[in-house]
C-alpha positions as CSV (number, residue, x, y, z in Angstrom):
1,M,2.4,1.6,15.8
2,T,3.4,-1.1,13.3
3,G,4.9,-0.8,9.9
4,D,1.7,-2.2,8.3
5,R,-0.5,0.3,10.0
6,V,1.7,3.2,8.9
7,M,1.7,2.0,5.3
8,S,-2.1,1.7,5.2
9,D,-2.5,5.4,6.1
10,G,-3.0,6.8,2.6
11,S,-3.2,10.4,3.9
12,R,0.5,10.8,3.5
13,P,2.6,10.3,0.3
14,F,3.9,6.8,-0.2
15,Q,7.6,7.9,-0.1
16,E,7.0,9.8,3.1
17,R,5.4,6.7,4.8
18,V,8.3,4.5,3.7
19,R,11.0,6.9,4.9
20,H,9.1,7.4,8.2
21,L,9.2,3.7,8.8
22,R,12.9,3.5,7.8
23,D,13.7,6.2,10.3
24,A,11.6,4.7,13.1
25,W,13.1,1.2,12.4
26,A,16.6,2.6,12.6
27,L,16.0,4.7,15.8
28,N,14.3,1.9,17.6
29,G,16.9,-0.8,17.4
30,R,16.0,-2.2,14.0
31,G,13.4,-4.5,15.4
32,R,10.4,-6.2,13.8
33,A,7.8,-3.7,14.9
34,F,8.4,-1.2,12.1
35,L,9.0,-3.7,9.3
36,V,6.3,-4.4,6.8
37,S,4.6,-7.6,5.8
38,G,1.9,-8.9,3.4
39,T,0.3,-6.2,1.2
40,S,2.4,-3.5,2.7
41,F,5.6,-5.4,2.0
42,F,4.5,-6.1,-1.6
43,A,4.1,-2.4,-2.2
44,V,7.3,-1.3,-0.5
45,Y,9.4,-4.0,-2.2
46,C,7.9,-3.2,-5.7
47,W,8.5,0.5,-5.1
48,S,12.0,0.0,-3.8
49,L,13.0,-1.9,-7.0
50,N,12.2,1.2,-9.1
51,Y,11.6,4.2,-6.9
52,R,14.3,6.2,-8.7
53,I,12.8,5.9,-12.1
54,G,11.4,9.3,-13.1
55,D,12.0,10.8,-9.6
56,P,14.7,13.4,-9.8
57,T,14.4,14.1,-6.1
58,A,15.2,10.5,-5.0
59,P,18.6,10.0,-3.5
60,A,21.2,8.1,-5.6
61,Y,21.4,5.4,-2.9
62,D,20.0,5.1,0.6
63,A,21.8,2.4,2.5
64,E,19.5,2.5,5.5
65,L,16.4,2.2,3.2
66,A,18.1,-0.8,1.4
67,E,18.7,-2.4,4.8
68,F,15.1,-1.7,5.9
69,V,13.7,-3.3,2.7
70,A,16.1,-6.3,3.1
71,A,15.1,-6.9,6.7
72,S,11.4,-6.8,5.6
73,Y,12.2,-9.2,2.8
74,E,13.7,-11.6,5.3
75,L,10.8,-11.2,7.7
76,N,8.5,-12.2,4.8
77,G,10.4,-15.4,4.1
78,G,13.2,-14.3,1.8
79,S,13.3,-15.6,-1.7
80,A,10.9,-18.5,-0.9
81,G,8.4,-16.1,0.7
82,W,8.6,-13.7,-2.2
83,N,8.0,-16.4,-4.7
84,A,5.1,-17.8,-2.7
85,M,3.6,-14.3,-2.4
86,L,3.9,-13.8,-6.2
87,N,2.2,-17.2,-6.9
88,G,-0.7,-16.4,-4.5
89,R,-4.0,-15.3,-6.0
90,E,-5.6,-11.9,-5.3
91,T,-8.6,-10.1,-6.8
92,C,-8.4,-6.9,-8.8
93,S,-10.2,-4.3,-6.6
94,T,-11.9,-2.8,-9.7
95,C,-13.1,-5.6,-11.9
96,H,-12.9,-8.3,-9.1
97,D,-11.3,-10.9,-11.4
98,W,-8.8,-13.3,-9.8
99,Y,-5.1,-13.2,-10.8
100,R,-1.8,-14.4,-9.6
101,L,-0.2,-11.6,-7.6
102,E,2.6,-11.4,-10.1
103,N,0.1,-10.2,-12.6
104,L,-1.4,-7.4,-10.5
105,G,-0.2,-3.9,-9.7
106,I,-0.6,-2.2,-6.4
107,C,-1.6,1.4,-5.8
108,T,0.8,3.4,-3.6
109,G,-2.1,5.5,-2.3
110,C,-4.7,3.0,-1.2
111,L,-2.7,-0.3,-1.4
112,R,-5.4,-1.9,-3.5
113,H,-4.4,-4.5,-6.1
114,T,-5.4,-3.6,-9.6
115,C,-5.0,-5.5,-12.9
116,Y,-3.3,-3.6,-15.6
117,G,-6.4,-3.7,-17.8
118,C,-8.3,-1.6,-15.2
119,G,-5.4,0.7,-14.5
120,D,-5.3,3.6,-12.1
121,H,-8.1,4.2,-9.6
122,E,-10.5,7.0,-10.3
123,R,-10.3,8.9,-7.0
124,C,-6.9,7.9,-5.8
125,A,-3.8,10.0,-6.2
126,G,-1.5,7.0,-5.8
127,E,0.8,5.5,-8.5
128,L,0.2,2.0,-9.8
129,L,3.3,-0.1,-9.3
């Protein structure tokens, strides 16, 4: 089981997938196997920046979650890796136009990139970050 594989399983709520990885990462020596990269990292990092907004059930602060996200951030190249990722180009999964990643949202349900013009996916219960 890898972090990216867990994140791609849209059958569980996004928060549950992230917390499962955080717990597995902590229990298994904080190694690389449970960290996230690529599209999964993009989703987790975007979510972590504002997961408390509008969620009264979210904890005030979760140090272990912050450490998990920071370790994934470093795995993906830190600041330079994040900037390179944002400057990369991806297609909107709905209209298929190309955009810089910084101009696309990502769905917490299916992890598809979506431009803000297309908005939410028709049959996906995920949230657009």
